[in-house]
C-alpha positions in Angstrom: -0.1 0.1 0.2 2.9 2.4 0.7 4.2 1.6 -2.4 1.7 2.5 -4.3 1.0 5.7 -2.3 5.0 6.3 -2.8 4.5 5.6 -7.1 1.7 8.1 -7.1 3.4 10.5 -5.7 6.1 10.1 -7.8 3.9 10.5 -11.0 2.2 13.9 -9.6 5.4 15.5 -8.8 6.6 14.5 -12.6 3.5 16.1 -14.0 4.6 18.9 -11.8 7.8 19.2 -13.3 6.4 18.5 -16.7 3.9 21.6 -15.9 6.4 24.5 -14.8 8.4 23.2 -17.7 5.7 24.0 -20.2 4.5 26.9 -18.6 8.2 27.7 -18.7 8.5 27.4 -23.0 5.2 28.9 -23.2 6.4 32.4 -21.2 9.7 32.1 -23.4 7.7 31.6 -26.7 4.9 34.6 -25.7 8.0 36.9 -24.3 9.7 36.2 -27.5 6.5 36.7 -29.5 6.3 39.7 -27.9 9.5 41.0 -28.3 9.5 40.3 -31.8 6.2 42.0 -32.1 7.3 45.2 -30.4 10.8 45.1 -31.9 8.8 45.0 -35.8 6.0 47.0 -34.7 7.5 49.7 -32.8 11.4 49.2 -34.0 12.2 52.8 -34.1 13.5 54.3 -30.8 13.8 58.4 -32.0 14.4 60.6 -34.4 16.1 63.8 -34.1 17.1 66.1 -36.8 20.2 68.0 -36.8 20.9 70.9 -39.4 18.5 69.2 -41.6 19.9 65.5 -41.5 17.6 63.2 -39.7 19.0 60.5 -37.5 16.9 57.3 -36.8 17.9 55.2 -34.1 16.5 51.8 -34.5 15.9 48.6 -31.1 18.0 46.8 -33.3 20.0 46.3 -36.5 18.2 47.1 -39.3 18.7 47.5 -43.1 16.8 51.1 -43.7 15.5 52.8 -47.0 14.5 56.3 -47.3 12.1 57.2 -50.0 10.0 60.4 -51.1 7.3 58.4 -52.1 5.4 55.7 -50.5 6.1 52.8 -52.7 6.9 49.3 -51.6 10.7 49.1 -52.5 12.2 45.8 -54.1 14.0 43.4 -51.5 17.2 43.9 -53.9 17.1 47.5 -54.1 20.7 49.4 -53.8 19.4 51.8 -51.8 19.2 49.7 -49.0 21.4 51.0 -46.1 22.8 49.2 -42.8 22.2 50.2 -40.0 25.8 51.6 -38.4 27.3 49.9 -35.0 24.8 52.0 -32.8 22.0 50.6 -34.3 21.6 54.1 -36.4 20.2 55.1 -39.9 20.9 58.7 -41.8 19.4 60.4 -44.1 19.2 64.4 -45.2 15.3 66.1 -44.5 14.9 67.8 -47.6 11.0 66.8 -47.7 8.7 64.7 -45.4 10.3 61.0 -46.1 8.9 57.5 -46.2 11.0 54.5 -43.9 11.3 51.2 -44.6 13.2 48.9 -42.5 14.6 45.3 -43.9 16.3 42.4 -41.5 16.8 38.6 -43.2 16.1 39.7 -46.4 12.5 40.5 -45.4 10.7 43.9 -45.2 9.8 43.4 -41.7 8.6 47.8 -41.0 7.2 50.3 -43.6 6.0 53.7 -42.3 3.7 55.8 -43.9 6.1 58.7 -43.1 8.8 59.6 -40.6 7.2 60.9 -37.3 8.5 64.4 -37.7 7.8 67.6 -36.5 8.8 70.9 -39.0 8.5 74.2 -37.6 7.9 76.2 -40.5 8.3 79.6 -38.6 10.3 80.2 -35.3 8.0 83.7 -35.3 4.6 84.5 -35.8 3.1 88.1 -35.8 -0.5 87.9 -35.5 -3.4 90.9 -34.7 -5.6 91.5 -31.9 -8.4 89.2 -31.6 -6.9 87.4 -34.7 -6.7 83.8 -35.4 -3.7 82.3 -37.3 -2.4 78.7 -38.2 0.2 77.3 -36.0 3.2 77.3 -38.0 4.5 73.6 -37.6 3.9 70.7 -39.8 3.6 67.5 -38.1 4.7 64.4 -40.6 3.0 61.6 -38.8 0.0 61.5 -35.9 -0.8 65.3 -35.0 -2.3 63.7 -32.2 1.4 63.0 -30.7 2.0 66.6 -30.7 2.8 68.4 -27.2 3.2 72.2 -26.7 2.9 74.7 -24.1 3.1 78.5 -23.9 4.2 81.1 -21.4 1.5 83.4 -21.3 -2.6 82.3 -21.5 -3.9 86.0 -21.2 -2.3 87.0 -24.3 -3.0 83.7 -26.4 -5.1 80.6 -26.8 -4.5 77.0 -28.8 -6.7 75.6 -30.3 -7.2 72.8 -33.1 -4.2 74.2 -34.7 -4.9 77.6 -34.1 -3.2 80.5 -32.8 -6.2 82.4 -31.1 -4.8 86.3 -29.7 -6.5 87.7 -27.0 -3.9 90.5 -25.4 -1.1 92.8 -27.0 2.3 91.4 -26.2 4.7 88.4 -26.4 5.3 85.0 -25.5 6.5 81.6 -26.7 5.3 78.3 -27.7 7.3 75.5 -27.4 6.4 72.3 -29.5 7.9 69.0 -28.7 6.9 66.0 -30.8 8.8 62.4 -30.6 11.8 64.1 -28.8 12.2 67.0 -31.4 11.7 70.1 -29.5 11.2 73.8 -31.3 10.4 77.5 -29.8 8.1 80.0 -31.6 8.0 83.3 -30.8 4.5 85.3 -31.0 3.9 88.8 -31.1 0.7 89.6 -30.7 0.6 93.1 -32.5 -1.6 96.2 -32.4 0.5 97.8 -35.2 -1.6 95.4 -37.8 -5.4 94.7 -37.9 -7.2 91.6 -38.7 -7.9 91.1 -42.3 -11.2 92.1 -43.0 -13.5 89.6 -45.6 -13.5 93.0 -47.8 -11.1 96.2 -48.0 -12.7 98.5 -45.3 -13.5 101.7 -47.2 -13.8 103.6 -43.9 -10.3 103.1 -43.2 -8.4 106.5 -42.9 -5.6 107.7 -45.1 -2.0 107.3 -43.8 -1.0 110.8 -41.6 2.5 112.2 -41.7 5.2 110.3 -39.5 2.8 108.7 -37.8 5.7 105.7 -36.6 8.6 105.4 -34.9 11.8 103.9 -36.5 11.2 101.3 -33.9 7.5 100.6 -35.3 8.8 101.1 -38.8 11.3 98.1 -38.5 8.6 95.9 -36.9 6.1 96.8 -39.8 9.2 95.9 -42.0 9.6 92.2 -39.8 6.4 91.4 -40.9 5.9 92.1 -44.0 9.1 90.3 -44.5 7.4 87.3 -42.6 4.5 87.4 -44.4 6.0 86.6 -47.6 8.4 84.2 -45.8 5.2 81.9 -44.8 3.9 81.7 -48.2 7.5 81.2 -49.6 9.9 84.1 -50.9 10.1 84.6 -54.9 6.4 83.0 -55.6 3.4 83.7 -57.3 1.5 83.8 -53.4 4.1 86.5 -52.0 3.0 88.8 -54.6 -0.3 87.8 -53.4 0.6 88.3 -49.7 2.4 91.8 -49.7 -0.5 93.1 -51.7 -3.1 91.6 -49.3 -0.4 93.4 -46.5 -0.9 96.8 -47.3 -4.4 96.8 -48.4 -5.9 94.5 -45.6 -3.2 93.9 -42.7 -2.2 97.5 -42.7 -4.1 100.1 -40.7 -4.0 103.0 -42.9 -4.9 103.5 -46.5 -1.8 104.5 -48.7 -2.5 107.9 -50.5 -2.7 107.9 -54.5 0.8 110.2 -55.1 1.1 111.5 -59.2 4.3 110.3 -59.8 7.8 112.9 -59.9 9.8 110.2 -61.8 11.3 107.1 -61.5 14.5 105.6 -60.8 14.7 104.3 -64.5 14.1 107.5 -66.0 14.9 110.3 -64.3 16.6 108.9 -61.3 13.5 110.2 -59.0 12.9 108.3 -55.9 10.0 108.0 -53.3 7.8 110.0 -54.8 4.9 108.5 -56.3 7.0 105.5 -55.9 8.8 103.8 -53.8 11.3 101.2 -55.2 12.8 99.6 -52.1 11.7 96.9 -49.7 9.7 97.7 -46.5 7.5 100.5 -46.5 7.9 104.1 -46.4 7.0 105.3 -43.1 10.1 107.1 -41.3 13.0 109.8 -41.9 15.5 107.1 -41.4 14.4 105.3 -44.9 16.0 108.6 -46.1 19.4 107.0 -46.3 18.1 104.6 -48.9 16.6 107.3 -51.6 18.6 107.8 -54.8 17.5 111.0 -55.9 14.7 113.6 -55.2 12.9 116.3 -57.3 10.7 117.7 -54.3 11.7 115.7 -51.3 12.2 113.3 -50.0 9.0 112.5 -47.8 7.4 109.6 -46.4 4.2 108.2 -46.9 1.6 110.4 -45.3 3.7 113.6 -45.6 2.7 116.6 -47.9 4.8 116.6 -51.4 4.5 119.0 -54.4 3.5 117.0 -57.4 4.8 118.5 -60.6 2.6 116.5 -62.8 -0.4 118.2 -60.9 1.2 121.2 -59.6 0.0 120.8 -56.4 0.6 119.7 -52.8 -0.4 116.1 -51.4 0.1 113.1 -49.4 3.1 111.1 -50.4 2.3 108.0 -51.6 1.8 105.6 -54.5 0.9 105.8 -58.3 -0.5 102.3 -60.1 2.7 100.7 -61.6 4.7 102.4 -58.5 2.2 99.8 -56.1 2.5 96.9 -58.5 6.2 97.3 -58.8 6.7 97.9 -54.9 4.7 94.7 -54.6 7.1 92.4 -56.8 10.1 93.9 -55.3 9.2 92.9 -51.7 7.9 89.1 -52.6 11.3 88.7 -53.6 11.4 89.7 -57.4 12.9 92.8 -59.9 10.8 93.6 -62.3 12.8 97.7 -61.8 11.0 100.8 -61.2 8.9 101.0 -64.7 5.3 101.8 -65.8 2.2 100.0 -66.6 1.4 100.9 -70.4 2.3 99.0 -73.8 5.2 101.4 -74.5 8.4 100.6 -76.5 10.3 100.4 -73.4 9.7 98.4 -70.4 6.8 97.9 -68.6 5.2 95.7 -66.2 2.8 94.3 -69.3 6.3 92.8 -70.7 6.9 90.3 -68.0 3.8 87.8 -68.6 1.4 87.2 -70.9 -1.0 89.9 -72.1 -4.5 88.3 -73.3 -7.8 89.9 -74.1 -10.2 89.3 -71.6 -13.2 87.5 -73.1 -15.7 84.3 -72.2 -12.5 82.3 -73.2 -9.7 83.5 -71.0 -11.5 84.5 -67.9 -10.9 80.8 -66.7 -7.1 81.1 -67.0 -7.0 84.2 -64.8 -5.4 83.4 -61.6 -4.6 85.3 -58.2 -1.4 87.4 -58.6 -1.7 88.1 -62.4 -2.2 91.8 -63.5 -4.8 93.8 -65.3 -3.9 96.4 -67.2 -6.2 98.9 -69.0 -5.8 102.3 -70.9 -7.0 104.8 -68.6 -4.3 107.6 -67.6 -2.4 106.6 -70.3 -2.0 103.3 -68.5 -3.3 101.2 -65.4 -2.3 98.3 -63.9 -3.4 96.5 -60.9 -2.8 92.8 -59.5 -5.5 90.3 -58.5 -5.8 89.3 -54.9 -8.5 87.2 -54.1 -11.2 85.2 -56.6 -14.7 83.7 -55.8 -17.4 82.3 -57.5 -18.3 86.1 -58.2 -15.8 88.5 -58.1 -11.9 89.3 -59.0 -10.8 91.6 -56.4 -8.2 93.4 -57.2 -5.5 95.6 -55.6 -4.6 99.0 -57.2 -3.8 102.2 -56.7 -6.5 104.8 -57.8 -6.7 108.8 -58.2 -10.5 108.8 -58.5 -13.8 108.1 -56.7 -11.9 106.1 -53.7 -8.5 107.5 -53.9 -5.6 105.3 -52.7 -4.5 102.2 -52.6 -7.6 99.8 -52.0 -8.9 96.3 -53.2 -12.0 96.7 -55.9 -14.2 93.6 -56.6 -15.5 93.6 -60.2 -18.1 90.7 -61.3 -16.4 87.9 -63.2 -18.8 88.5 -66.5 -18.1 92.8 -66.4 -14.3 92.6 -65.8 -13.4 93.4 -69.0 -15.1 96.9 -69.2 -12.5 98.0 -66.7 -10.1 96.4 -67.4 -9.5 95.1 -71.2 -6.4 93.2 -70.6 -4.6 90.4 -68.4 -1.5 89.7 -68.0 -1.4 85.9 -67.3 2.1 86.0 -65.1 3.0 81.9 -64.8 6.4 82.2 -66.5 7.6 85.1 -64.5 6.1 83.4 -61.2 7.2 79.6 -62.1 6.3 78.4 -58.1 2.9 79.2 -56.6 3.8 78.8 -53.5 1.3 78.2 -50.6 -1.1 80.3 -52.8 -4.9 80.6 -51.7 -7.7 82.2 -54.0 -8.9 84.1 -51.0 -7.1 85.5 -47.7 -10.4 84.1 -45.7 
């Protein structure tokens, strides 16, 4: 009887040992499975950007392939790169990148794109009670974007937009997958929130309204607007014209020019062919020649063509030339007409406006009429019914304004459009409307 009990106990112990062994094997198998699952599903430990060079740190040794297009590469492609001894791969970051990882001659990981945060601008100017897109591009899951800002009384951030509450400066710190960036935010009363249409109640600029410090800030805002959409692009020209007519709080006067740099070496008298705004006497250092000036915009100046004193400002081609120059082009200080010498109409493809050409017209194109020997404006908005034209007018609503024209009657005011595709080449971040 005792032998029988001993035999049963021995068998029971064997089953216990066997059970523990099987449990151990299961734990090892599950652990190995989970380890490989994590390794293959989340093989990237970190991504850092050093002077536009991406460093990808991996959980193990892989071969990496980076591509501009999401197309699964061939196993035998010569573009596969082995990770180094620290399990890192590198690539030049000139755009969003797609990443593929290979191990044991098998693609084990493909990612829609490299999870990365790109800061589009390190400085944001915004008017009071306005909203502006947060200047970041998230390549990957935007829900992983973390940010904080030091003064919540100045701004809020909601759904990727900055909302301004009061005047002042603050900082936004963005963080994404180990990449940290700082964005300076300036809520300024030197600019206004863009209205949906030009504000014809806007006052004309007075004389010496801006200090040298404020003048410099406005120049910086204008440059910032150009950089936001891409310098030397169609969007940049549109942005400059929108800035002066919609964000700048005063209307620039129309002034019958006393001459041009390209003809009689007169500068800043109805035309100001320089970067920035002509608001402070500190700008006199850049003036190349005067006839009855120099005087900044808004200050009284004698106009020889009409034989009277008037507030200095811009004429029509002076405005468009200034727009193009500040957008990153160099059209020269030239006029608007169809003369034998260089004019603004020579920079594009001039077409008669009719039913067949209407569909070709884009924001940034120029419009020409024969009024007063040649008049020119730039299209800054297009919606379903209207063209919105920024121009310097000498009659009715005098000054640099935006006028809207019904599409089917545009030809009555502007017989010709100057299509500017060959001039701009690149569109930049172009929008048909500003709101």
